[in-house]
C-alpha positions as CSV (number, residue, x, y, z in Angstrom):
1,X,90.6,85.2,59.1
2,X,91.2,81.3,57.9
3,X,91.2,78.9,61.3
4,X,94.8,77.8,60.3
5,X,96.1,81.5,60.3
6,X,94.2,81.8,63.9
7,X,96.4,78.9,64.9
8,X,99.6,80.3,64.1
9,X,102.4,79.1,66.6
10,X,99.7,77.0,68.6
11,X,100.7,73.5,69.4
12,X,97.8,71.4,67.6
13,X,97.8,67.7,68.7
14,X,94.5,66.7,66.3
15,X,93.0,68.9,63.0
16,X,89.1,67.3,62.7
17,X,88.3,71.1,61.1
18,X,88.6,72.7,57.9
19,X,91.7,74.6,58.3
20,X,90.5,77.2,55.5
21,X,87.1,77.9,57.2
22,X,86.7,81.5,57.5
23,X,86.1,83.0,61.2
24,X,85.4,86.1,62.6
25,X,86.0,86.1,65.9
26,X,86.8,83.5,68.9
27,X,85.2,83.4,72.5
28,X,85.9,81.5,75.5
29,X,82.0,81.9,77.2
30,X,79.7,80.0,75.3
31,X,77.1,82.9,75.7
32,X,79.2,84.5,73.5
33,X,79.5,82.1,70.5
34,X,78.0,83.0,67.5
35,X,78.0,82.1,63.9
36,X,81.4,82.8,62.7
37,X,83.1,82.1,65.9
38,X,85.3,79.4,67.3
39,X,84.9,78.3,70.7
40,X,88.1,78.0,72.9
41,X,87.4,75.4,75.8
42,X,89.4,76.4,78.6
43,X,89.5,74.9,82.2
44,X,88.5,77.2,85.1
45,X,88.3,77.2,88.6
46,X,84.8,76.9,89.2
47,X,84.0,75.1,85.8
48,X,85.5,73.5,82.8
49,X,84.5,75.0,79.3
50,X,84.7,71.6,77.7
51,X,81.2,71.0,79.5
52,X,80.1,74.0,77.2
53,X,80.9,73.0,73.7
54,X,77.6,71.7,72.8
55,X,75.7,75.3,73.9
56,X,78.5,76.8,72.1
57,X,77.6,75.1,68.7
58,X,73.9,75.6,69.6
59,X,74.6,79.2,69.4
60,X,76.5,78.8,66.1
61,X,80.6,78.4,66.8
62,X,81.9,76.9,63.6
63,X,84.4,74.9,65.4
64,X,85.8,74.3,69.1
65,X,89.2,74.6,70.0
66,X,89.6,71.8,72.9
67,X,92.2,69.6,75.0
68,X,89.7,66.6,74.8
69,X,87.3,65.1,72.0
70,X,83.8,67.0,72.0
71,X,80.9,64.5,72.7
72,X,78.9,66.8,69.6
73,X,79.6,66.7,66.4
74,X,80.9,69.9,65.9
75,X,84.4,70.5,64.1
76,X,87.3,70.4,66.6
77,X,91.1,71.1,67.1
78,X,92.9,69.0,69.8
79,X,95.6,71.3,71.3
80,X,98.0,70.5,74.3
81,X,97.0,73.9,76.1
82,X,93.7,75.7,75.3
83,X,94.6,78.5,77.7
84,X,97.6,79.1,75.8
85,X,96.0,78.4,72.5
86,X,93.2,81.2,73.5
87,X,96.5,83.5,74.4
88,X,97.9,83.0,71.1
89,X,94.7,83.0,68.8
90,X,93.7,86.2,70.2
91,X,97.1,87.7,69.4
92,X,96.5,86.5,65.9
93,X,92.9,87.4,65.6
94,X,93.8,91.3,66.5
95,X,97.0,91.4,64.3
96,X,99.6,91.2,66.9
97,X,99.0,94.7,68.0
98,X,101.5,95.0,71.0
99,X,104.0,94.2,68.4
100,X,103.0,97.8,67.0
101,X,104.0,99.6,70.6
102,X,106.9,99.6,73.3
103,X,105.5,97.4,75.9
104,X,106.7,97.5,79.5
105,X,105.6,94.7,82.1
106,X,105.9,95.5,85.7
107,X,105.7,92.9,88.1
108,X,105.7,92.2,91.6
109,X,103.9,92.2,95.2
110,X,103.8,95.9,96.1
111,X,104.5,98.9,94.0
112,X,103.4,97.9,90.8
113,X,100.3,100.5,90.4
114,X,102.5,103.4,91.1
115,X,105.4,102.3,89.3
116,X,102.9,102.1,85.8
117,X,101.8,105.5,86.7
118,X,104.7,106.9,87.3
119,X,106.2,105.5,84.1
120,X,103.5,106.6,82.1
121,X,103.7,110.2,83.3
122,X,107.7,110.3,82.9
123,X,106.9,109.0,79.1
124,X,104.4,111.5,78.2
125,X,106.5,114.3,79.6
126,X,110.0,113.2,78.2
127,X,108.8,111.7,75.1
128,X,105.7,113.6,74.5
129,X,104.3,109.7,73.9
130,X,100.7,108.6,73.9
131,X,100.9,106.0,76.8
132,X,98.3,103.2,77.4
133,X,98.3,101.9,80.9
134,X,97.0,98.2,82.2
135,X,96.5,97.7,85.8
136,X,94.8,97.0,88.7
137,X,93.4,100.7,89.4
138,X,92.0,100.7,85.6
139,X,93.1,101.0,82.3
140,X,93.8,103.9,80.5
141,X,94.5,104.9,76.9
142,X,96.3,108.5,76.8
143,X,93.6,110.3,79.0
144,X,90.7,107.9,78.8
145,X,90.2,105.9,81.9
146,X,88.5,102.3,81.2
147,X,87.2,100.4,83.9
148,X,88.8,96.8,84.7
149,X,87.9,93.8,87.0
150,X,91.1,92.1,86.7
151,X,95.1,93.6,87.2
152,X,95.6,91.8,84.2
153,X,92.9,91.1,81.6
154,X,92.2,87.6,80.0
155,X,94.2,87.1,77.3
156,X,91.3,87.8,74.5
157,X,90.1,91.1,76.1
158,X,94.1,92.0,76.7
159,X,95.0,91.8,72.9
160,X,91.6,93.6,72.1
161,X,92.5,96.4,74.6
162,X,95.9,96.4,72.6
163,X,94.3,96.4,69.4
164,X,92.5,99.7,70.6
165,X,95.5,101.1,72.2
166,X,97.4,101.0,69.0
167,X,94.7,102.1,66.6
168,X,94.3,104.9,68.8
169,X,98.1,106.0,68.2
170,X,99.9,104.6,71.5
171,X,103.2,104.3,71.2
172,X,104.1,102.8,74.5
173,X,101.9,100.4,76.7
174,X,102.8,100.3,80.7
175,X,101.2,97.3,82.4
176,X,101.3,95.5,85.4
177,X,101.6,91.9,84.9
178,X,100.3,89.7,87.5
179,X,101.5,86.0,88.8
180,X,98.2,84.9,88.0
181,X,98.5,86.0,84.2
182,X,101.9,84.7,83.8
183,X,100.6,81.4,85.3
184,X,97.4,81.3,83.5
185,X,98.8,82.3,79.7
186,X,97.2,85.8,80.0
187,X,100.4,87.2,78.5
188,X,101.5,84.6,76.3
189,X,102.8,85.8,72.7
190,X,103.7,89.3,73.8
191,X,107.0,90.7,74.0
192,X,108.2,92.9,76.4
193,X,111.0,95.9,75.8
194,X,111.3,96.1,79.6
195,X,110.4,93.7,82.7
196,X,110.6,96.0,85.9
197,X,110.8,93.8,89.2
198,X,109.9,95.6,92.3
199,X,109.9,93.5,95.3
200,X,108.5,89.8,96.4
201,X,106.8,89.3,99.6
202,X,103.9,87.2,101.1
203,X,100.6,87.3,98.8
204,X,98.3,84.8,96.7
205,X,99.8,81.6,98.5
206,X,96.2,80.4,98.3
207,X,97.4,79.9,94.6
208,X,100.6,79.9,94.4
209,X,101.5,77.6,97.6
210,X,105.0,78.1,98.3
211,X,106.8,81.4,97.8
212,X,109.6,79.5,95.5
213,X,106.4,78.8,93.0
214,X,105.3,82.6,93.5
215,X,108.9,83.6,92.3
216,X,108.9,81.5,89.4
217,X,105.7,82.6,88.1
218,X,107.0,86.3,88.6
219,X,110.1,85.1,87.0
220,X,108.0,84.1,83.7
221,X,107.7,87.8,82.6
222,X,111.7,87.8,82.1
223,X,111.5,85.1,79.4
224,X,109.2,87.4,77.4
225,X,111.8,90.9,77.7
226,X,114.5,92.2,75.9
227,X,116.0,94.1,79.0
228,X,115.0,93.9,82.7
229,X,115.4,96.3,85.6
230,X,115.5,94.6,88.8
231,X,115.2,95.7,92.3
232,X,118.7,94.7,94.1
233,X,117.4,95.5,97.7
234,X,115.1,92.5,97.5
235,X,115.7,89.3,99.0
236,X,114.7,87.9,95.9
237,X,116.6,89.8,93.4
238,X,119.3,86.9,92.9
239,X,116.5,84.6,92.4
240,X,115.2,86.9,89.3
241,X,119.0,87.5,88.2
242,X,119.8,83.7,88.0
243,X,116.2,83.6,86.0
244,X,116.9,86.4,83.4
245,X,118.4,85.7,80.1
246,X,118.2,89.2,78.9
247,X,120.5,92.6,79.6
248,X,119.7,93.6,83.1
249,X,120.1,97.0,84.9
250,X,119.6,96.3,88.9
251,X,118.7,99.3,90.9
252,X,118.6,100.4,94.6
253,X,120.7,101.4,97.5
254,X,123.1,98.9,97.4
255,X,126.7,99.9,96.2
256,X,126.4,97.2,93.7
257,X,123.3,98.3,92.1
258,X,123.7,99.5,88.5
259,X,121.6,102.6,89.0
260,X,122.1,103.6,92.6
261,X,120.1,106.0,95.2
262,X,122.5,107.8,97.9
263,X,121.7,110.9,100.3
264,X,117.9,109.9,100.7
265,X,115.8,112.5,102.5
266,X,112.3,111.8,103.6
267,X,109.4,113.8,104.7
268,X,105.8,114.0,104.8
269,X,105.4,115.7,101.5
270,X,107.8,113.2,99.4
271,X,111.4,111.9,99.2
272,X,114.5,113.5,97.6
273,X,117.7,111.2,96.8
274,X,120.7,111.6,94.6
275,X,120.7,109.3,91.7
276,X,124.2,107.9,90.6
277,X,124.2,106.2,87.1
278,X,127.3,105.3,85.4
279,X,129.1,108.1,86.9
280,X,126.7,110.6,86.4
281,X,124.4,112.0,89.3
282,X,121.1,113.9,89.5
283,X,119.0,115.1,92.7
284,X,115.9,113.5,92.1
285,X,112.4,114.7,94.0
286,X,109.2,112.9,94.2
287,X,106.0,114.1,96.0
288,X,104.8,110.6,97.4
289,X,106.4,109.8,100.8
290,X,107.8,106.9,102.2
291,X,110.9,104.9,101.4
292,X,109.0,102.8,98.9
293,X,108.7,105.6,97.2
294,X,112.6,105.7,96.1
295,X,112.3,102.5,95.2
296,X,109.4,102.9,92.8
297,X,111.2,106.0,91.5
298,X,114.5,103.9,90.6
299,X,112.5,101.1,89.2
300,X,110.7,103.6,86.9
301,X,114.1,105.3,86.0
302,X,115.9,102.1,85.3
303,X,113.1,101.2,82.7
304,X,113.7,104.4,81.4
305,X,117.7,104.3,80.9
306,X,116.7,100.9,79.5
307,X,114.6,102.6,76.8
308,X,117.4,105.0,76.3
309,X,116.3,108.2,78.3
310,X,118.9,109.9,80.3
311,X,119.0,110.6,84.2
312,X,118.1,114.5,83.2
313,X,115.2,113.9,81.4
314,X,113.9,111.4,84.1
315,X,114.6,113.9,86.9
316,X,112.8,116.7,85.1
317,X,109.7,114.6,84.5
318,X,109.3,113.0,88.2
319,X,109.8,116.4,90.2
320,X,105.6,117.0,88.6
321,X,104.5,113.6,89.0
322,X,101.5,113.2,91.4
323,X,100.2,110.4,93.7
324,X,98.3,107.5,92.9
325,X,94.4,107.1,93.7
326,X,94.4,104.8,97.0
327,X,98.3,104.8,97.3
328,X,99.2,106.8,100.4
329,X,96.3,109.2,99.4
330,X,95.3,112.1,101.3
331,X,91.6,111.9,102.1
332,X,90.2,115.5,103.5
333,X,89.3,115.8,106.8
334,X,88.2,118.8,109.2
335,X,91.0,119.1,111.5
336,X,94.7,118.8,112.9
337,X,94.8,114.7,111.8
338,X,95.4,113.0,108.9
339,X,93.6,110.3,106.8
340,X,95.8,108.5,104.4
341,X,93.6,105.9,102.1
342,X,96.3,102.9,101.2
343,X,96.0,99.8,99.1
344,X,98.7,97.6,101.8
345,X,96.5,94.3,101.8
346,X,99.8,92.5,102.1
347,X,101.9,92.3,105.0
348,X,104.8,94.3,103.7
349,X,102.8,96.6,102.0
350,X,101.3,97.3,105.4
351,X,104.7,97.4,107.1
352,X,106.0,99.7,104.7
353,X,103.1,102.2,104.9
354,X,103.2,101.9,108.6
355,X,106.7,102.9,108.8
356,X,106.9,105.4,106.3
357,X,104.2,107.3,108.7
358,X,106.1,106.5,111.7
359,X,108.8,108.6,110.6
360,X,107.0,111.8,110.0
361,X,103.8,111.6,112.1
362,X,103.7,113.9,115.1
363,X,101.0,112.0,116.7
364,X,100.1,108.2,116.9
365,X,99.9,106.3,113.8
366,X,96.4,104.3,113.6
367,X,96.1,101.3,111.3
368,X,92.6,100.3,110.3
369,X,92.9,97.1,108.5
370,X,91.4,93.7,107.8
371,X,92.2,90.8,105.6
372,X,90.3,89.6,102.6
373,X,88.3,86.3,102.9
374,X,88.6,83.4,100.4
375,X,92.5,84.2,100.1
376,X,95.6,83.4,101.7
377,X,94.6,82.9,105.4
378,X,98.7,82.5,106.2
379,X,98.9,86.0,106.0
380,X,96.1,87.3,108.6
381,X,98.4,86.7,111.8
382,X,101.4,87.9,110.0
383,X,99.6,91.5,109.5
384,X,98.2,91.5,112.8
385,X,101.5,91.0,114.2
386,X,102.9,94.0,111.9
387,X,99.8,96.2,112.9
388,X,100.9,95.8,116.7
389,X,104.7,96.3,116.0
390,X,104.4,99.3,113.7
391,X,101.0,100.9,114.8
392,X,100.3,102.9,118.1
393,X,96.9,102.1,117.9
394,X,94.8,99.4,115.7
395,X,91.1,99.3,114.5
396,X,90.7,95.6,113.2
397,X,87.7,95.3,110.7
398,X,86.9,93.8,107.7
399,X,88.6,94.1,104.0
400,X,86.6,92.0,101.5
401,X,85.0,89.2,103.8
402,X,83.8,87.6,100.7
403,X,82.3,84.2,101.6
404,X,83.7,84.0,104.7
405,X,82.1,85.1,108.2
406,X,84.3,88.7,109.2
407,X,84.7,87.9,112.7
408,X,86.4,84.2,111.8
409,X,89.1,86.3,109.5
410,X,89.4,88.8,112.2
411,X,89.9,86.4,115.0
412,X,92.9,84.8,112.9
413,X,94.4,88.4,112.5
414,X,94.0,88.6,116.4
415,X,96.1,85.4,117.0
416,X,99.2,87.4,115.8
417,X,98.5,90.4,118.0
418,X,98.5,88.2,121.1
419,X,101.1,89.2,123.7
420,X,101.6,92.6,122.2
421,X,100.9,95.8,124.0
422,X,99.6,98.0,121.1
423,X,96.0,98.8,122.3
424,X,93.1,98.1,119.8
425,X,89.7,97.7,118.9
426,X,87.5,95.2,116.9
427,X,84.8,96.7,114.6
428,X,83.7,94.4,112.0
429,X,81.4,96.5,110.1
430,X,84.2,98.8,108.1
431,X,82.0,102.0,108.0
432,X,81.5,101.9,111.6
433,X,85.2,101.4,112.1
434,X,86.3,104.6,110.0
435,X,83.8,106.7,111.9
436,X,85.0,105.3,115.1
437,X,88.9,105.8,114.4
438,X,87.7,109.5,113.1
439,X,85.7,110.3,116.3
440,X,88.6,108.7,118.4
441,X,91.6,110.5,117.0
442,X,93.9,112.8,118.6
443,X,95.8,115.9,117.8
444,X,98.2,115.4,115.0
445,X,97.4,111.3,114.5
446,X,97.6,109.6,111.1
447,X,95.0,107.5,110.4
448,X,95.6,104.8,107.6
449,X,92.6,103.2,106.0
450,X,94.7,100.0,104.8
451,X,93.6,97.6,102.4
452,X,91.0,99.2,100.2
453,X,93.0,101.9,98.4
454,X,91.2,102.6,94.9
455,X,88.5,99.8,95.5
456,X,85.2,101.9,95.4
457,X,83.2,98.3,96.8
458,X,83.3,95.8,99.7
459,X,82.7,92.2,98.4
460,X,80.4,90.3,101.1
461,X,79.0,86.6,100.4
462,X,79.1,87.0,96.2
463,X,77.8,90.7,96.2
464,X,79.8,93.6,95.2
465,X,78.4,96.5,97.5
466,X,79.6,100.1,96.5
467,X,81.5,101.5,99.0
468,X,84.0,104.4,98.7
469,X,86.0,105.2,101.6
470,X,86.6,108.9,100.6
471,X,82.7,109.2,100.3
472,X,82.5,107.6,103.4
473,X,84.9,110.3,105.2
474,X,83.2,113.0,103.5
475,X,80.0,111.9,104.7
476,X,81.5,111.5,108.6
477,X,83.0,115.1,107.9
478,X,79.6,116.4,106.9
479,X,78.1,114.8,109.9
480,X,80.6,116.0,112.4
481,X,80.1,119.8,110.9
482,X,76.3,119.7,111.5
483,X,77.1,118.5,115.1
484,X,79.7,121.5,116.1
């Protein structure tokens, strides 16, 4: 592809390269540079790609796309924003594959993963569609599962994945759209048929600093959408509505919602409610417990309605939808108690899962949780307080401590539990904590392993160590069986 075609829609300030130069690829890591490639120098959080332009040139890069003049003699293009340039160039390189499919984006603090999986299932059942999925648990092309490191991949990898999806026959793509990906232009140049807003609660303030900035980042999705589905029950709904320039279908329990849930029934096995939309009514059943499941289902249905489906199709599809790995997932045990794995790693998510289980638990609700290191510290005492207020017993342990000392993190969690009467223990080693919680269970207890969910690793220092809580529980069960 000619350089000038790669640069379509990119704001170029200076051109010191041959626009007719033929290029085969682009890269933003100098180690991936090769003959026939263009190197895009991106400023990162740990390093600056401009420092590696010479290294890319030595590996054969034909030109550099950057924000400042290179120190070496490589042909170059100066652009206003190299991150944005990377996204648009990647889209152009792969032939704008997203435009060949119906792309749906899901943003919000909690519920994104479950919403995408439910929506994928609904589209497959109702439309017999081949659906791609991009998100926290991993990526999928139809039924093929692909591992991922990020909720939303970097723009080059994202466009490459779109190309694979389109070429494999996908007609729809459902993707989680993180606030980071919006601010860092990873999804720039993509048109979304529908954008879904689930909710907004405290998270990622180490990156965004304020809730207003966090909300503004989320709202950027709706600048790229033909339609929006907004959770009217959320406190930030009006903020999102004020930012939307596209048609909106609201959903929730509120009488003002366009799609409304009435006669809600919660149980340990799932939720039921009557969906009301433009005078039509349909009883909906979903086999995932918790009030948050009602909102997730409504968001999925609102999106489907925006795409032209009807309530009847939505109801039939959701009736046999399954839960998602690491989202209120039941982990097999050996007796009269329940162990759940849930990704709840934010204050709101922890409160939601604890309250949901409180409504259906005969014994105690036991919260086993920690907080991630090198991340938003302000939420640590908040999560401690939420655990103390909503659980009968807490096991405070580690999540992904990263480069922080586990006990430093735990002390900040415990600050939020001061003055409460909820009993707790502190066990920094998460494996030991899980074993302790199981060995000290009481009949009818629900033990919630919160924070890790689908993750099968723990990050200690800079090392990612294998740790799958399902395997840990299975090993504990085996050990208990041997000692009986």
